[in-house]
PDB file of all heavy atoms in Angstrom:
ATOM      1  N   MET A   1     -22.423   4.068   6.625  1.00  0.00           N
ATOM      2  CA  MET A   1     -21.392   3.075   6.834  1.00  0.00           C
ATOM      3  C   MET A   1     -20.041   3.743   6.543  1.00  0.00           C
ATOM      4  O   MET A   1     -19.873   4.399   5.538  1.00  0.00           O
ATOM      5  CB  MET A   1     -21.640   1.898   5.885  1.00  0.00           C
ATOM      6  CG  MET A   1     -20.678   0.792   6.037  1.00  0.00           C
ATOM      7  SD  MET A   1     -20.971  -0.647   4.952  1.00  0.00           S
ATOM      8  CE  MET A   1     -22.716  -0.852   4.952  1.00  0.00           C
ATOM      9  N   MET A   2     -19.090   3.560   7.423  1.00  0.00           N
ATOM     10  CA  MET A   2     -17.771   4.185   7.299  1.00  0.00           C
ATOM     11  C   MET A   2     -16.828   3.304   6.465  1.00  0.00           C
ATOM     12  O   MET A   2     -17.000   2.087   6.404  1.00  0.00           O
ATOM     13  CB  MET A   2     -17.173   4.414   8.681  1.00  0.00           C
ATOM     14  CG  MET A   2     -18.002   5.345   9.555  1.00  0.00           C
ATOM     15  SD  MET A   2     -18.148   7.002   8.847  1.00  0.00           S
ATOM     16  CE  MET A   2     -16.483   7.565   8.963  1.00  0.00           C
ATOM     17  N   PRO A   3     -15.810   3.900   5.827  1.00  0.00           N
ATOM     18  CA  PRO A   3     -14.887   3.133   4.986  1.00  0.00           C
ATOM     19  C   PRO A   3     -14.143   2.018   5.712  1.00  0.00           C
ATOM     20  O   PRO A   3     -13.715   1.053   5.075  1.00  0.00           O
ATOM     21  CB  PRO A   3     -13.901   4.192   4.490  1.00  0.00           C
ATOM     22  CG  PRO A   3     -14.660   5.460   4.525  1.00  0.00           C
ATOM     23  CD  PRO A   3     -15.570   5.335   5.714  1.00  0.00           C
ATOM     24  N   ASP A   4     -13.989   2.102   7.028  1.00  0.00           N
ATOM     25  CA  ASP A   4     -13.282   1.035   7.735  1.00  0.00           C
ATOM     26  C   ASP A   4     -14.191  -0.143   8.101  1.00  0.00           C
ATOM     27  O   ASP A   4     -13.727  -1.149   8.624  1.00  0.00           O
ATOM     28  CB  ASP A   4     -12.588   1.580   8.978  1.00  0.00           C
ATOM     29  CG  ASP A   4     -13.546   2.211   9.980  1.00  0.00           C
ATOM     30  OD1 ASP A   4     -14.711   2.468   9.619  1.00  0.00           O
ATOM     31  OD2 ASP A   4     -13.113   2.460  11.118  1.00  0.00           O
ATOM     32  N   HIS A   5     -15.479  -0.032   7.794  1.00  0.00           N
ATOM     33  CA  HIS A   5     -16.424  -1.126   8.050  1.00  0.00           C
ATOM     34  C   HIS A   5     -16.159  -2.251   7.043  1.00  0.00           C
ATOM     35  O   HIS A   5     -15.959  -1.992   5.861  1.00  0.00           O
ATOM     36  CB  HIS A   5     -17.866  -0.614   7.913  1.00  0.00           C
ATOM     37  CG  HIS A   5     -18.878  -1.592   8.393  1.00  0.00           C
ATOM     38  ND1 HIS A   5     -19.334  -2.626   7.622  1.00  0.00           N
ATOM     39  CD2 HIS A   5     -19.528  -1.685   9.575  1.00  0.00           C
ATOM     40  CE1 HIS A   5     -20.213  -3.315   8.288  1.00  0.00           C
ATOM     41  NE2 HIS A   5     -20.346  -2.757   9.490  1.00  0.00           N
ATOM     42  N   PRO A   6     -16.135  -3.529   7.473  1.00  0.00           N
ATOM     43  CA  PRO A   6     -15.837  -4.643   6.560  1.00  0.00           C
ATOM     44  C   PRO A   6     -16.780  -4.749   5.357  1.00  0.00           C
ATOM     45  O   PRO A   6     -16.390  -5.257   4.314  1.00  0.00           O
ATOM     46  CB  PRO A   6     -15.958  -5.887   7.435  1.00  0.00           C
ATOM     47  CG  PRO A   6     -15.940  -5.414   8.843  1.00  0.00           C
ATOM     48  CD  PRO A   6     -16.344  -3.973   8.839  1.00  0.00           C
ATOM     49  N   ASN A   7     -18.004  -4.260   5.479  1.00  0.00           N
ATOM     50  CA  ASN A   7     -18.967  -4.348   4.380  1.00  0.00           C
ATOM     51  C   ASN A   7     -19.018  -3.088   3.524  1.00  0.00           C
ATOM     52  O   ASN A   7     -19.914  -2.943   2.697  1.00  0.00           O
ATOM     53  CB  ASN A   7     -20.354  -4.668   4.923  1.00  0.00           C
ATOM     54  CG  ASN A   7     -20.415  -6.049   5.528  1.00  0.00           C
ATOM     55  OD1 ASN A   7     -19.711  -6.961   5.112  1.00  0.00           O
ATOM     56  ND2 ASN A   7     -21.242  -6.219   6.539  1.00  0.00           N
ATOM     57  N   TYR A   8     -18.078  -2.173   3.733  1.00  0.00           N
ATOM     58  CA  TYR A   8     -18.038  -0.958   2.919  1.00  0.00           C
ATOM     59  C   TYR A   8     -17.892  -1.354   1.460  1.00  0.00           C
ATOM     60  O   TYR A   8     -17.024  -2.153   1.114  1.00  0.00           O
ATOM     61  CB  TYR A   8     -16.871  -0.085   3.376  1.00  0.00           C
ATOM     62  CG  TYR A   8     -16.876   1.294   2.760  1.00  0.00           C
ATOM     63  CD1 TYR A   8     -17.774   2.259   3.178  1.00  0.00           C
ATOM     64  CD2 TYR A   8     -15.975   1.625   1.758  1.00  0.00           C
ATOM     65  CE1 TYR A   8     -17.776   3.524   2.631  1.00  0.00           C
ATOM     66  CE2 TYR A   8     -15.967   2.893   1.205  1.00  0.00           C
ATOM     67  CZ  TYR A   8     -16.867   3.836   1.637  1.00  0.00           C
ATOM     68  OH  TYR A   8     -16.870   5.090   1.089  1.00  0.00           O
ATOM     69  N   PRO A   9     -18.747  -0.837   0.563  1.00  0.00           N
ATOM     70  CA  PRO A   9     -18.798  -1.340  -0.813  1.00  0.00           C
ATOM     71  C   PRO A   9     -17.629  -0.931  -1.716  1.00  0.00           C
ATOM     72  O   PRO A   9     -17.412  -1.545  -2.747  1.00  0.00           O
ATOM     73  CB  PRO A   9     -20.108  -0.763  -1.359  1.00  0.00           C
ATOM     74  CG  PRO A   9     -20.333   0.465  -0.546  1.00  0.00           C
ATOM     75  CD  PRO A   9     -19.770   0.166   0.816  1.00  0.00           C
ATOM     76  N   LEU A  10     -16.876   0.081  -1.356  1.00  0.00           N
ATOM     77  CA  LEU A  10     -15.785   0.538  -2.220  1.00  0.00           C
ATOM     78  C   LEU A  10     -14.442   0.140  -1.624  1.00  0.00           C
ATOM     79  O   LEU A  10     -14.036   0.663  -0.601  1.00  0.00           O
ATOM     80  CB  LEU A  10     -15.837   2.056  -2.414  1.00  0.00           C
ATOM     81  CG  LEU A  10     -17.135   2.593  -2.999  1.00  0.00           C
ATOM     82  CD1 LEU A  10     -17.101   4.111  -3.036  1.00  0.00           C
ATOM     83  CD2 LEU A  10     -17.357   2.037  -4.394  1.00  0.00           C
ATOM     84  N   GLN A  11     -13.779  -0.788  -2.289  1.00  0.00           N
ATOM     85  CA  GLN A  11     -12.461  -1.226  -1.860  1.00  0.00           C
ATOM     86  C   GLN A  11     -11.575  -1.329  -3.089  1.00  0.00           C
ATOM     87  O   GLN A  11     -12.061  -1.540  -4.202  1.00  0.00           O
ATOM     88  CB  GLN A  11     -12.527  -2.577  -1.169  1.00  0.00           C
ATOM     89  CG  GLN A  11     -13.317  -2.538   0.112  1.00  0.00           C
ATOM     90  CD  GLN A  11     -13.330  -3.891   0.791  1.00  0.00           C
ATOM     91  OE1 GLN A  11     -12.621  -4.805   0.417  1.00  0.00           O
ATOM     92  NE2 GLN A  11     -14.153  -4.016   1.807  1.00  0.00           N
ATOM     93  N   ARG A  12     -10.284  -1.190  -2.894  1.00  0.00           N
ATOM     94  CA  ARG A  12      -9.360  -1.256  -4.021  1.00  0.00           C
ATOM     95  C   ARG A  12      -8.178  -2.136  -3.656  1.00  0.00           C
ATOM     96  O   ARG A  12      -7.547  -1.950  -2.626  1.00  0.00           O
ATOM     97  CB  ARG A  12      -8.851   0.137  -4.361  1.00  0.00           C
ATOM     98  CG  ARG A  12      -7.908   0.149  -5.544  1.00  0.00           C
ATOM     99  CD  ARG A  12      -7.427   1.522  -5.858  1.00  0.00           C
ATOM    100  NE  ARG A  12      -8.564   2.375  -6.146  1.00  0.00           N
ATOM    101  CZ  ARG A  12      -8.509   3.673  -6.285  1.00  0.00           C
ATOM    102  NH1 ARG A  12      -7.371   4.295  -6.158  1.00  0.00           N
ATOM    103  NH2 ARG A  12      -9.566   4.379  -6.541  1.00  0.00           N
ATOM    104  N   ILE A  13      -7.905  -3.099  -4.507  1.00  0.00           N
ATOM    105  CA  ILE A  13      -6.717  -3.926  -4.365  1.00  0.00           C
ATOM    106  C   ILE A  13      -5.615  -3.258  -5.165  1.00  0.00           C
ATOM    107  O   ILE A  13      -5.802  -2.925  -6.339  1.00  0.00           O
ATOM    108  CB  ILE A  13      -6.983  -5.358  -4.861  1.00  0.00           C
ATOM    109  CG1 ILE A  13      -8.053  -6.014  -3.987  1.00  0.00           C
ATOM    110  CG2 ILE A  13      -5.686  -6.154  -4.868  1.00  0.00           C
ATOM    111  CD1 ILE A  13      -8.504  -7.368  -4.470  1.00  0.00           C
ATOM    112  N   LEU A  14      -4.490  -3.032  -4.534  1.00  0.00           N
ATOM    113  CA  LEU A  14      -3.379  -2.367  -5.206  1.00  0.00           C
ATOM    114  C   LEU A  14      -2.358  -3.387  -5.694  1.00  0.00           C
ATOM    115  O   LEU A  14      -2.067  -4.359  -5.005  1.00  0.00           O
ATOM    116  CB  LEU A  14      -2.695  -1.384  -4.257  1.00  0.00           C
ATOM    117  CG  LEU A  14      -3.566  -0.258  -3.729  1.00  0.00           C
ATOM    118  CD1 LEU A  14      -2.777   0.579  -2.733  1.00  0.00           C
ATOM    119  CD2 LEU A  14      -4.054   0.607  -4.869  1.00  0.00           C
ATOM    120  N   SER A  15      -1.841  -3.138  -6.874  1.00  0.00           N
ATOM    121  CA  SER A  15      -0.764  -3.948  -7.441  1.00  0.00           C
ATOM    122  C   SER A  15       0.330  -3.008  -7.912  1.00  0.00           C
ATOM    123  O   SER A  15       0.062  -1.867  -8.291  1.00  0.00           O
ATOM    124  CB  SER A  15      -1.269  -4.755  -8.639  1.00  0.00           C
ATOM    125  OG  SER A  15      -2.290  -5.625  -8.251  1.00  0.00           O
ATOM    126  N   TYR A  16       1.543  -3.479  -7.888  1.00  0.00           N
ATOM    127  CA  TYR A  16       2.672  -2.680  -8.346  1.00  0.00           C
ATOM    128  C   TYR A  16       3.371  -3.424  -9.474  1.00  0.00           C
ATOM    129  O   TYR A  16       3.634  -4.612  -9.364  1.00  0.00           O
ATOM    130  CB  TYR A  16       3.664  -2.431  -7.206  1.00  0.00           C
ATOM    131  CG  TYR A  16       3.022  -1.754  -6.018  1.00  0.00           C
ATOM    132  CD1 TYR A  16       2.753  -2.442  -4.859  1.00  0.00           C
ATOM    133  CD2 TYR A  16       2.674  -0.413  -6.084  1.00  0.00           C
ATOM    134  CE1 TYR A  16       2.154  -1.810  -3.778  1.00  0.00           C
ATOM    135  CE2 TYR A  16       2.076   0.226  -5.017  1.00  0.00           C
ATOM    136  CZ  TYR A  16       1.823  -0.492  -3.863  1.00  0.00           C
ATOM    137  OH  TYR A  16       1.228   0.132  -2.812  1.00  0.00           O
ATOM    138  N   ALA A  17       3.664  -2.716 -10.547  1.00  0.00           N
ATOM    139  CA  ALA A  17       4.393  -3.285 -11.678  1.00  0.00           C
ATOM    140  C   ALA A  17       5.703  -2.528 -11.816  1.00  0.00           C
ATOM    141  O   ALA A  17       5.734  -1.298 -11.739  1.00  0.00           O
ATOM    142  CB  ALA A  17       3.570  -3.165 -12.952  1.00  0.00           C
ATOM    143  N   TYR A  18       6.772  -3.257 -12.002  1.00  0.00           N
ATOM    144  CA  TYR A  18       8.088  -2.633 -12.151  1.00  0.00           C
ATOM    145  C   TYR A  18       8.985  -3.584 -12.927  1.00  0.00           C
ATOM    146  O   TYR A  18       8.729  -4.780 -13.016  1.00  0.00           O
ATOM    147  CB  TYR A  18       8.700  -2.301 -10.788  1.00  0.00           C
ATOM    148  CG  TYR A  18       8.774  -3.475  -9.837  1.00  0.00           C
ATOM    149  CD1 TYR A  18       9.912  -4.270  -9.792  1.00  0.00           C
ATOM    150  CD2 TYR A  18       7.707  -3.794  -9.011  1.00  0.00           C
ATOM    151  CE1 TYR A  18       9.978  -5.359  -8.944  1.00  0.00           C
ATOM    152  CE2 TYR A  18       7.765  -4.883  -8.157  1.00  0.00           C
ATOM    153  CZ  TYR A  18       8.911  -5.654  -8.123  1.00  0.00           C
ATOM    154  OH  TYR A  18       8.968  -6.728  -7.283  1.00  0.00           O
ATOM    155  N   GLN A  19      10.025  -3.021 -13.509  1.00  0.00           N
ATOM    156  CA  GLN A  19      10.967  -3.818 -14.277  1.00  0.00           C
ATOM    157  C   GLN A  19      11.974  -4.474 -13.343  1.00  0.00           C
ATOM    158  O   GLN A  19      12.341  -3.915 -12.319  1.00  0.00           O
ATOM    159  CB  GLN A  19      11.711  -2.946 -15.283  1.00  0.00           C
ATOM    160  CG  GLN A  19      10.810  -2.396 -16.361  1.00  0.00           C
ATOM    161  CD  GLN A  19      11.585  -1.545 -17.359  1.00  0.00           C
ATOM    162  OE1 GLN A  19      12.660  -1.050 -17.064  1.00  0.00           O
ATOM    163  NE2 GLN A  19      11.025  -1.379 -18.535  1.00  0.00           N
ATOM    164  N   GLN A  20      12.407  -5.671 -13.738  1.00  0.00           N
ATOM    165  CA  GLN A  20      13.441  -6.375 -12.982  1.00  0.00           C
ATOM    166  C   GLN A  20      14.790  -6.022 -13.572  1.00  0.00           C
ATOM    167  O   GLN A  20      14.917  -5.962 -14.780  1.00  0.00           O
ATOM    168  CB  GLN A  20      13.235  -7.885 -13.055  1.00  0.00           C
ATOM    169  CG  GLN A  20      12.052  -8.371 -12.272  1.00  0.00           C
ATOM    170  CD  GLN A  20      12.312  -8.349 -10.770  1.00  0.00           C
ATOM    171  OE1 GLN A  20      13.415  -8.104 -10.290  1.00  0.00           O
ATOM    172  NE2 GLN A  20      11.267  -8.591 -10.009  1.00  0.00           N
ATOM    173  N   PRO A  21      15.792  -5.797 -12.830  1.00  0.00           N
ATOM    174  CA  PRO A  21      15.757  -5.641 -11.380  1.00  0.00           C
ATOM    175  C   PRO A  21      15.244  -4.254 -11.013  1.00  0.00           C
ATOM    176  O   PRO A  21      15.470  -3.296 -11.762  1.00  0.00           O
ATOM    177  CB  PRO A  21      17.230  -5.790 -10.981  1.00  0.00           C
ATOM    178  CG  PRO A  21      17.991  -5.310 -12.163  1.00  0.00           C
ATOM    179  CD  PRO A  21      17.158  -5.670 -13.361  1.00  0.00           C
ATOM    180  N   PRO A  22      14.560  -4.131  -9.890  1.00  0.00           N
ATOM    181  CA  PRO A  22      14.057  -2.817  -9.493  1.00  0.00           C
ATOM    182  C   PRO A  22      15.213  -1.878  -9.143  1.00  0.00           C
ATOM    183  O   PRO A  22      16.204  -2.297  -8.556  1.00  0.00           O
ATOM    184  CB  PRO A  22      13.189  -3.111  -8.272  1.00  0.00           C
ATOM    185  CG  PRO A  22      13.662  -4.422  -7.753  1.00  0.00           C
ATOM    186  CD  PRO A  22      14.209  -5.172  -8.922  1.00  0.00           C
ATOM    187  N   ASN A  23      15.056  -0.616  -9.507  1.00  0.00           N
ATOM    188  CA  ASN A  23      16.101   0.365  -9.169  1.00  0.00           C
ATOM    189  C   ASN A  23      16.003   0.707  -7.685  1.00  0.00           C
ATOM    190  O   ASN A  23      15.046   0.318  -7.003  1.00  0.00           O
ATOM    191  CB  ASN A  23      15.995   1.606 -10.075  1.00  0.00           C
ATOM    192  CG  ASN A  23      14.733   2.399  -9.865  1.00  0.00           C
ATOM    193  OD1 ASN A  23      14.261   2.550  -8.741  1.00  0.00           O
ATOM    194  ND2 ASN A  23      14.174   2.927 -10.942  1.00  0.00           N
ATOM    195  N   PRO A  24      16.977   1.425  -7.133  1.00  0.00           N
ATOM    196  CA  PRO A  24      16.974   1.715  -5.691  1.00  0.00           C
ATOM    197  C   PRO A  24      15.713   2.443  -5.198  1.00  0.00           C
ATOM    198  O   PRO A  24      15.232   2.167  -4.095  1.00  0.00           O
ATOM    199  CB  PRO A  24      18.214   2.587  -5.497  1.00  0.00           C
ATOM    200  CG  PRO A  24      19.141   2.142  -6.585  1.00  0.00           C
ATOM    201  CD  PRO A  24      18.242   1.860  -7.762  1.00  0.00           C
ATOM    202  N   ALA A  25      15.164   3.349  -6.007  1.00  0.00           N
ATOM    203  CA  ALA A  25      13.945   4.058  -5.583  1.00  0.00           C
ATOM    204  C   ALA A  25      12.772   3.098  -5.473  1.00  0.00           C
ATOM    205  O   ALA A  25      11.973   3.172  -4.526  1.00  0.00           O
ATOM    206  CB  ALA A  25      13.624   5.192  -6.547  1.00  0.00           C
ATOM    207  N   VAL A  26      12.640   2.188  -6.436  1.00  0.00           N
ATOM    208  CA  VAL A  26      11.557   1.196  -6.398  1.00  0.00           C
ATOM    209  C   VAL A  26      11.760   0.256  -5.221  1.00  0.00           C
ATOM    210  O   VAL A  26      10.808  -0.063  -4.503  1.00  0.00           O
ATOM    211  CB  VAL A  26      11.477   0.417  -7.733  1.00  0.00           C
ATOM    212  CG1 VAL A  26      10.525  -0.754  -7.629  1.00  0.00           C
ATOM    213  CG2 VAL A  26      11.071   1.343  -8.868  1.00  0.00           C
ATOM    214  N   GLN A  27      12.982  -0.168  -4.986  1.00  0.00           N
ATOM    215  CA  GLN A  27      13.262  -1.041  -3.847  1.00  0.00           C
ATOM    216  C   GLN A  27      12.891  -0.357  -2.532  1.00  0.00           C
ATOM    217  O   GLN A  27      12.291  -0.984  -1.653  1.00  0.00           O
ATOM    218  CB  GLN A  27      14.736  -1.437  -3.821  1.00  0.00           C
ATOM    219  CG  GLN A  27      15.107  -2.423  -4.898  1.00  0.00           C
ATOM    220  CD  GLN A  27      16.588  -2.758  -4.873  1.00  0.00           C
ATOM    221  OE1 GLN A  27      17.411  -1.954  -4.442  1.00  0.00           O
ATOM    222  NE2 GLN A  27      16.916  -3.946  -5.330  1.00  0.00           N
ATOM    223  N   ALA A  28      13.219   0.926  -2.417  1.00  0.00           N
ATOM    224  CA  ALA A  28      12.881   1.668  -1.196  1.00  0.00           C
ATOM    225  C   ALA A  28      11.369   1.775  -1.032  1.00  0.00           C
ATOM    226  O   ALA A  28      10.841   1.584   0.075  1.00  0.00           O
ATOM    227  CB  ALA A  28      13.510   3.053  -1.238  1.00  0.00           C
ATOM    228  N   PHE A  29      10.658   2.079  -2.121  1.00  0.00           N
ATOM    229  CA  PHE A  29       9.205   2.196  -2.040  1.00  0.00           C
ATOM    230  C   PHE A  29       8.574   0.865  -1.660  1.00  0.00           C
ATOM    231  O   PHE A  29       7.717   0.804  -0.765  1.00  0.00           O
ATOM    232  CB  PHE A  29       8.618   2.678  -3.366  1.00  0.00           C
ATOM    233  CG  PHE A  29       7.123   2.614  -3.379  1.00  0.00           C
ATOM    234  CD1 PHE A  29       6.368   3.558  -2.707  1.00  0.00           C
ATOM    235  CD2 PHE A  29       6.463   1.583  -4.029  1.00  0.00           C
ATOM    236  CE1 PHE A  29       4.982   3.490  -2.691  1.00  0.00           C
ATOM    237  CE2 PHE A  29       5.079   1.501  -4.022  1.00  0.00           C
ATOM    238  CZ  PHE A  29       4.340   2.457  -3.346  1.00  0.00           C
ATOM    239  N   LEU A  30       8.972  -0.210  -2.308  1.00  0.00           N
ATOM    240  CA  LEU A  30       8.403  -1.519  -2.002  1.00  0.00           C
ATOM    241  C   LEU A  30       8.729  -1.939  -0.574  1.00  0.00           C
ATOM    242  O   LEU A  30       7.894  -2.540   0.103  1.00  0.00           O
ATOM    243  CB  LEU A  30       8.897  -2.566  -2.996  1.00  0.00           C
ATOM    244  CG  LEU A  30       8.411  -2.397  -4.427  1.00  0.00           C
ATOM    245  CD1 LEU A  30       9.088  -3.409  -5.346  1.00  0.00           C
ATOM    246  CD2 LEU A  30       6.898  -2.517  -4.521  1.00  0.00           C
ATOM    247  N   GLY A  31       9.933  -1.600  -0.118  1.00  0.00           N
ATOM    248  CA  GLY A  31      10.288  -1.905   1.262  1.00  0.00           C
ATOM    249  C   GLY A  31       9.370  -1.190   2.241  1.00  0.00           C
ATOM    250  O   GLY A  31       8.908  -1.770   3.218  1.00  0.00           O
ATOM    251  N   TYR A  32       9.093   0.089   1.953  1.00  0.00           N
ATOM    252  CA  TYR A  32       8.188   0.853   2.815  1.00  0.00           C
ATOM    253  C   TYR A  32       6.757   0.329   2.700  1.00  0.00           C
ATOM    254  O   TYR A  32       6.078   0.124   3.715  1.00  0.00           O
ATOM    255  CB  TYR A  32       8.235   2.333   2.460  1.00  0.00           C
ATOM    256  CG  TYR A  32       7.237   3.150   3.240  1.00  0.00           C
ATOM    257  CD1 TYR A  32       7.443   3.431   4.581  1.00  0.00           C
ATOM    258  CD2 TYR A  32       6.076   3.624   2.646  1.00  0.00           C
ATOM    259  CE1 TYR A  32       6.521   4.164   5.319  1.00  0.00           C
ATOM    260  CE2 TYR A  32       5.156   4.359   3.366  1.00  0.00           C
ATOM    261  CZ  TYR A  32       5.383   4.623   4.689  1.00  0.00           C
ATOM    262  OH  TYR A  32       4.460   5.342   5.404  1.00  0.00           O
ATOM    263  N   ALA A  33       6.301   0.122   1.472  1.00  0.00           N
ATOM    264  CA  ALA A  33       4.907  -0.285   1.257  1.00  0.00           C
ATOM    265  C   ALA A  33       4.589  -1.624   1.906  1.00  0.00           C
ATOM    266  O   ALA A  33       3.454  -1.860   2.319  1.00  0.00           O
ATOM    267  CB  ALA A  33       4.606  -0.345  -0.241  1.00  0.00           C
ATOM    268  N   THR A  34       5.576  -2.500   2.009  1.00  0.00           N
ATOM    269  CA  THR A  34       5.333  -3.816   2.591  1.00  0.00           C
ATOM    270  C   THR A  34       5.724  -3.888   4.068  1.00  0.00           C
ATOM    271  O   THR A  34       5.514  -4.924   4.698  1.00  0.00           O
ATOM    272  CB  THR A  34       6.069  -4.908   1.794  1.00  0.00           C
ATOM    273  OG1 THR A  34       7.474  -4.611   1.782  1.00  0.00           O
ATOM    274  CG2 THR A  34       5.548  -4.988   0.371  1.00  0.00           C
ATOM    275  N   SER A  35       6.248  -2.791   4.606  1.00  0.00           N
ATOM    276  CA  SER A  35       6.609  -2.775   6.027  1.00  0.00           C
ATOM    277  C   SER A  35       5.365  -2.557   6.891  1.00  0.00           C
ATOM    278  O   SER A  35       4.321  -2.117   6.403  1.00  0.00           O
ATOM    279  CB  SER A  35       7.616  -1.655   6.304  1.00  0.00           C
ATOM    280  OG  SER A  35       6.986  -0.386   6.217  1.00  0.00           O
ATOM    281  N   LEU A  36       5.500  -2.833   8.158  1.00  0.00           N
ATOM    282  CA  LEU A  36       4.386  -2.603   9.078  1.00  0.00           C
ATOM    283  C   LEU A  36       3.994  -1.127   9.078  1.00  0.00           C
ATOM    284  O   LEU A  36       2.809  -0.801   9.005  1.00  0.00           O
ATOM    285  CB  LEU A  36       4.763  -3.047  10.497  1.00  0.00           C
ATOM    286  CG  LEU A  36       3.710  -2.830  11.570  1.00  0.00           C
ATOM    287  CD1 LEU A  36       2.421  -3.584  11.226  1.00  0.00           C
ATOM    288  CD2 LEU A  36       4.238  -3.272  12.917  1.00  0.00           C
ATOM    289  N   ARG A  37       4.980  -0.237   9.121  1.00  0.00           N
ATOM    290  CA  ARG A  37       4.698   1.203   9.105  1.00  0.00           C
ATOM    291  C   ARG A  37       3.964   1.608   7.813  1.00  0.00           C
ATOM    292  O   ARG A  37       3.014   2.395   7.853  1.00  0.00           O
ATOM    293  CB  ARG A  37       5.993   1.973   9.252  1.00  0.00           C
ATOM    294  CG  ARG A  37       5.791   3.454   9.331  1.00  0.00           C
ATOM    295  CD  ARG A  37       7.097   4.160   9.580  1.00  0.00           C
ATOM    296  NE  ARG A  37       6.901   5.586   9.561  1.00  0.00           N
ATOM    297  CZ  ARG A  37       7.831   6.461   9.272  1.00  0.00           C
ATOM    298  NH1 ARG A  37       9.049   6.055   8.998  1.00  0.00           N
ATOM    299  NH2 ARG A  37       7.561   7.727   9.252  1.00  0.00           N
ATOM    300  N   GLY A  38       4.417   1.099   6.680  1.00  0.00           N
ATOM    301  CA  GLY A  38       3.771   1.420   5.407  1.00  0.00           C
ATOM    302  C   GLY A  38       2.353   0.886   5.336  1.00  0.00           C
ATOM    303  O   GLY A  38       1.446   1.572   4.863  1.00  0.00           O
ATOM    304  N   GLN A  39       2.135  -0.318   5.808  1.00  0.00           N
ATOM    305  CA  GLN A  39       0.789  -0.903   5.825  1.00  0.00           C
ATOM    306  C   GLN A  39      -0.139  -0.087   6.711  1.00  0.00           C
ATOM    307  O   GLN A  39      -1.277   0.189   6.350  1.00  0.00           O
ATOM    308  CB  GLN A  39       0.846  -2.370   6.304  1.00  0.00           C
ATOM    309  CG  GLN A  39       1.565  -3.292   5.362  1.00  0.00           C
ATOM    310  CD  GLN A  39       0.779  -3.547   4.103  1.00  0.00           C
ATOM    311  OE1 GLN A  39      -0.384  -3.945   4.152  1.00  0.00           O
ATOM    312  NE2 GLN A  39       1.408  -3.329   2.960  1.00  0.00           N
ATOM    313  N   GLN A  40       0.357   0.314   7.869  1.00  0.00           N
ATOM    314  CA  GLN A  40      -0.456   1.128   8.773  1.00  0.00           C
ATOM    315  C   GLN A  40      -0.786   2.479   8.150  1.00  0.00           C
ATOM    316  O   GLN A  40      -1.899   2.982   8.279  1.00  0.00           O
ATOM    317  CB  GLN A  40       0.263   1.312  10.106  1.00  0.00           C
ATOM    318  CG  GLN A  40       0.328   0.046  10.916  1.00  0.00           C
ATOM    319  CD  GLN A  40       1.204   0.163  12.144  1.00  0.00           C
ATOM    320  OE1 GLN A  40       2.103   1.002  12.210  1.00  0.00           O
ATOM    321  NE2 GLN A  40       0.962  -0.692  13.113  1.00  0.00           N
ATOM    322  N   ALA A  41       0.192   3.065   7.438  1.00  0.00           N
ATOM    323  CA  ALA A  41      -0.047   4.361   6.787  1.00  0.00           C
ATOM    324  C   ALA A  41      -1.114   4.229   5.706  1.00  0.00           C
ATOM    325  O   ALA A  41      -1.987   5.096   5.575  1.00  0.00           O
ATOM    326  CB  ALA A  41       1.252   4.892   6.189  1.00  0.00           C
ATOM    327  N   MET A  42      -1.056   3.159   4.920  1.00  0.00           N
ATOM    328  CA  MET A  42      -2.067   2.961   3.874  1.00  0.00           C
ATOM    329  C   MET A  42      -3.446   2.761   4.458  1.00  0.00           C
ATOM    330  O   MET A  42      -4.432   3.269   3.948  1.00  0.00           O
ATOM    331  CB  MET A  42      -1.682   1.785   2.987  1.00  0.00           C
ATOM    332  CG  MET A  42      -0.564   2.102   2.041  1.00  0.00           C
ATOM    333  SD  MET A  42      -0.269   0.795   0.883  1.00  0.00           S
ATOM    334  CE  MET A  42       1.306   0.208   1.471  1.00  0.00           C
ATOM    335  N   LEU A  43      -3.509   2.018   5.552  1.00  0.00           N
ATOM    336  CA  LEU A  43      -4.813   1.774   6.178  1.00  0.00           C
ATOM    337  C   LEU A  43      -5.377   3.027   6.823  1.00  0.00           C
ATOM    338  O   LEU A  43      -6.590   3.221   6.845  1.00  0.00           O
ATOM    339  CB  LEU A  43      -4.692   0.645   7.213  1.00  0.00           C
ATOM    340  CG  LEU A  43      -4.450  -0.738   6.642  1.00  0.00           C
ATOM    341  CD1 LEU A  43      -4.158  -1.726   7.761  1.00  0.00           C
ATOM    342  CD2 LEU A  43      -5.623  -1.200   5.810  1.00  0.00           C
ATOM    343  N   SER A  44      -4.506   3.886   7.336  1.00  0.00           N
ATOM    344  CA  SER A  44      -4.986   5.095   8.006  1.00  0.00           C
ATOM    345  C   SER A  44      -5.178   6.252   7.047  1.00  0.00           C
ATOM    346  O   SER A  44      -5.777   7.249   7.391  1.00  0.00           O
ATOM    347  CB  SER A  44      -4.020   5.503   9.120  1.00  0.00           C
ATOM    348  OG  SER A  44      -2.818   6.008   8.552  1.00  0.00           O
ATOM    349  N   GLY A  45      -4.614   6.126   5.831  1.00  0.00           N
ATOM    350  CA  GLY A  45      -4.742   7.200   4.845  1.00  0.00           C
ATOM    351  C   GLY A  45      -3.763   8.325   5.086  1.00  0.00           C
ATOM    352  O   GLY A  45      -3.933   9.415   4.559  1.00  0.00           O
ATOM    353  N   SER A  46      -2.727   8.082   5.879  1.00  0.00           N
ATOM    354  CA  SER A  46      -1.712   9.106   6.123  1.00  0.00           C
ATOM    355  C   SER A  46      -0.359   8.598   5.671  1.00  0.00           C
ATOM    356  O   SER A  46      -0.219   7.483   5.190  1.00  0.00           O
ATOM    357  CB  SER A  46      -1.668   9.451   7.607  1.00  0.00           C
ATOM    358  OG  SER A  46      -1.203   8.347   8.347  1.00  0.00           O
ATOM    359  N   ASN A  47       0.676   9.424   5.847  1.00  0.00           N
ATOM    360  CA  ASN A  47       2.014   8.971   5.444  1.00  0.00           C
ATOM    361  C   ASN A  47       2.893   8.752   6.636  1.00  0.00           C
ATOM    362  O   ASN A  47       2.784   9.177   7.680  1.00  0.00           O
ATOM    363  CB  ASN A  47       2.664   9.952   4.485  1.00  0.00           C
ATOM    364  CG  ASN A  47       2.658  11.380   5.001  1.00  0.00           C
ATOM    365  OD1 ASN A  47       2.306  11.645   6.135  1.00  0.00           O
ATOM    366  ND2 ASN A  47       3.041  12.281   4.148  1.00  0.00           N
TER     367      ASN A  47
END
C-alpha cells in the first residue's frame, strides 16, 4: 500500500505553535504553508 492511499496506516497531523504577534518570518512561513502551493508541496513531499 502506497502512502497516498487513503487507508495508509501512517499519517501525521501537523500543528504550528508561535507567539503572538508572529514575526515576519513566521508570517511568511504560515502564508506559504496555508497557500495552495504550500499545500501541494506538503502533499507531494517537495518544496
